[in-house]
Structures are given as C-alpha cells and as structure tokens.
VONU-861707 format. One record per atom (N, C-alpha, C): x, y, z. Coordinates in steps of 0.05 Angstrom, whole numbers, plus 5000, padded with zeros to 4 digits. Layout:
! VONU-861707
XYZ...
//
This chain:
! VONU-861707
298783567829298683317815295783237808293983387817291183297813290483287784291683437768290983427740292183177728290783077708291782837694293682927673295982807673298082887655298482667635297182687612297382487591299582577572301682417571303882477553303682307529301982387511301482227487303382307465305882277469307882337449307682137427307882227403307682037380309881827382309081587376311081367375311881307346311181487328311981447300314881497297315881487272318681527268319581817272317682007273318382287277316682407299317382357324315782467346316582747354318582857341319683117349317683347350315983387330314183627332312283607356311083387361309283367384310883367410313183237410314783227434315683517442316383677422317083957428314784117438312384077427309984207436309284117464309483857469308883747495310783857516313283877508315283987527314484277535313684437516312784717522310384707541308484527535306084507552306884427580308784247583309684157609310984387625312484557611313584797625311384987634309385027617307185197624305685077648305284817648303784697670305384707696307984697694309584737718309285017729309485217712309185497720306485547732304385437720301685477730301485357758302485107761302284977788303685137809306085237802307585387822306185647831305085797811303686037818301085977833299685777824297185697836297585617866299585457871300185377898300885617916302485797905303286037920300886207927298886207910296386357916294586207935294585937934292885777950293685777980296285757985297185728013295985938031296086198025294886398044291886378045290586268025287586258024286485988034288185808042287385538047285585488071285485668089283785628113281385808115280985968094278886168094276886118071274486048078272486008057271786278045271286278019270586528006270986527977270486747963270786747934273586687923275586777938278386727928278986437928278286297950278786007951277185867930274685947927272985817906274185857879274986097872276186157846278685997841280385967862282785807859282185517854280285417871279685127868278385067841276785247831275485197805277485227782279285417784281185467762283085227757283785077778285784867774284684647755282384527761281384327742280684437714279784687713279284807687281884827670283984907683286584927670287484647661287084447678287684167671286084087646283484137646281784067623282784197598283484447600284484597576287084477566288884397584291484287575291084017562289383847573288883587561287483617535285583807534284183857509286083947487287984117494289984207475291483967464292283777481293683537472291983377453289383357459287583207441287383337414287483597413287083747388289683797372291883727384294483777371294683627344295483767323295783647297298083447295300083487312302483317311302083057326300083037341299582797357299082557340300282337348299882087333296981987337295781867316293081767320293081537340290881507353290681287372288381337391288081147409285881167428286181417445283981567447283981807463281681807483280681577489278381557506278981667534281281587546281981677573282281977574283482087553283882377553281282527550279482427534276882557531275282537557275382307570274082277596275282477616277882507615279182697634278182977630277883067605276883337601274183377613272383187608269683197619269683197649271283007660271382977689272483227702274583347690275783597701273783827702272083847681270084057681267983997702267083747705265183677726266383727753268883667757270183707783270384007789270884177769270984467773268284557784266084457772263484537782262984427810263784177815263484067842265084217863267584287855269184447874268084717879266884847859265585097863263385077883261784867881259584827900260684747927262484547928263484447954264984657970266384837956267885047971265985247984263485257975261585437989260285288013260485028014259384868036261384868059263784778053265984768074268584698061270684758075273384678065273584378064272384238084272483948085271083828060268883938052267483838029269183878004270484108001272284157979274583967979275683918002277983728004277083447996274683368004273683097996273383077966272283287954271883287924274683277911276583437921279183437909280483157911280183037934281282767938280182567919277482567916276282387897277282427869277682687862278682747835281582647832283182687852285982597851286182297847284482147861284481857858283581787830281381907821280181847795281881937772283682137776285382217754288182087755288982017779291581887782291781617769289781467772289781187760289981197730288181357716288481367687291181497678292181687694294681817687296881607687296981447707298881227710298681037686296280967679295880777656296680907630296081157626296781297601299881327599301181387621304081417620305381147615304380937626305480667621305080607591302780667580302180607552304080767534304881007542306481187525309481177533310280987549312980987560315180997539314680887516316780887495317281157483315481347488315781617477317781787492318481697516320481847532319182037552320582087574319682277593317282187610316681927610314281827623314581727651316981667660317381567687316281767708316882027705315782207725312682217724311582177700308682167698307481917711308881697708308081447722308081487752310281597762310481647791308281837800307882047784305882247791303082127792302381957773299781827773299381647797301381487804301181317828300981487853302581697855302481867879299882017881298782087858296182227857293982057869293981807861291881627872292181597902294581567912295081527940294381787956295382007947294882267960291882327959290682267937287782327935286182177956286981927960285581767981285981898009288382008014288782148039287182398041286982558019285382798020282482738024281482528010278782448014278182378043279882218055279582148083279582388101281382578096281582828112278982988110277983008085275483158080273183028094273082768094270882618107270982648137273382688148273782728176273383028185272783198166272183478172274583668174276683618159278983798159278184078153279584278164278984558159281184708146282984568132285184688118285784528093285984668071286284538045289084588034290984688051293684758042295084518030294484278039295784038029295584007999293384097987293084077958294884267944295684487957297684667945300384527942301184397963303684247961303484017941301283897941300783677922300883777893299584007888299684127861302584207853303984317873306784397867308484157861308083937875309583697869308883597841306283617834305483537807306883717786307083977792308484157774311384077771312583997793315483907791315683657773313783477775313783247756313583347728311883547722311783667695314483777687315783917705318384037699320383817693320483607708322283377703321683257676319183217670318383107644319283287621318983557625319783747604322783737600324283717621327183707619327983447605326683227613327282967600326682977570324383097563323783117534325783297520326783507533328783677521331283517515332183347534334483187529334082987506331782867505331182677484331082817457329883057456329783197431332583287421334283367440336983437433338483197422338082967434339482727424338382647396335782687391334582607366335482797343336183047350336883227328339783227320
//
C-alpha cells in the first residue's frame, strides 16, 4: 500500500476509456505487488543488494504508474498537483531507500514508514475527491490504512527493528485493494455499456 493510488477517473459524461485503462493499470499494480512481496519475504532480514534492489524498485514502479495516469490522454482535465508531487516524492524515496538499506534494515523501515504516512494521506484525499468516478472506497480505505501502518513502520524503524517483512504484507494488502478497485471498475464499466 505504500504507493499512492490516485484514481483520477474522468467525471465527464464518458469516463469509460480512462476507467478501462485505469482498470488495467490496477490489475498490473496488483500483480506487481504480489510478486514483489513474494520476493521480499525471503530477503527481509538480510541486508544486501537484493534487498536494496527490491526496496528501490517499489517506489519507482509507483512513480511510473502515477506518471502514466498523469500522461493519459483519456484523463479528465483537472488539478494534478498531488499526483505530480507523488511522482517526485516516490523517486526521492527510492533514492532514500537505496541509501537507508545500506545503513540498516531499521533505517530502511523508518524511511518506508515515513513514505507510507506521506503517501497515504494524499491518497485518501484524492480518492475522496474522485469518489463519484467509482471504485474509490477501497482506495479511501487503503489511504487511511497506509497512513496508520506507515506510522507503525516508522516507530519500528526508530526502535531498531531488524526485519522489514511487514512491508511485504503491507504491499500485498495494497495490491489487494488495487484488485478490488479493478473489479469494481469492471462492474461499473459493464453496467455503463
């Protein structure tokens, strides 16, 4: 769930093209989270290049997904400040995680926690703003849970935790929220056609 999931589905009279594209993106994000978590679990207690690569790849994937949403031609015009900030923050977090993972697992966990808090709040706000587009309740829940879990990860990191497996479960749960949103959008698109 660490990634910010902005569901900026068009609220115009014809949201179907962007909704369909967003649905596909949500399925991809679910698959990525599931594979990523499966790879993280065995590497979660061992510092090294594999853990660093995994930790860096997650926010970079998030930045790419949000950037795709920003660049989508079907997207309705509107404020994109939060999404643009998310892309920049995700890239900065990838760099910070790359550095922190070479210091200690606790440092990486603290960085991840700060990112989860910082991305969860805007995710919640964006999903509330886009609630009329459909499929946003899971994103609202995900944003709220991200902020709360991030605070817990931050506290664990500051206490010197030596295992980062919790973020794998957290990412997997975020992926499940993407899956739910994708299914919900599928239902809405079927009803609209």
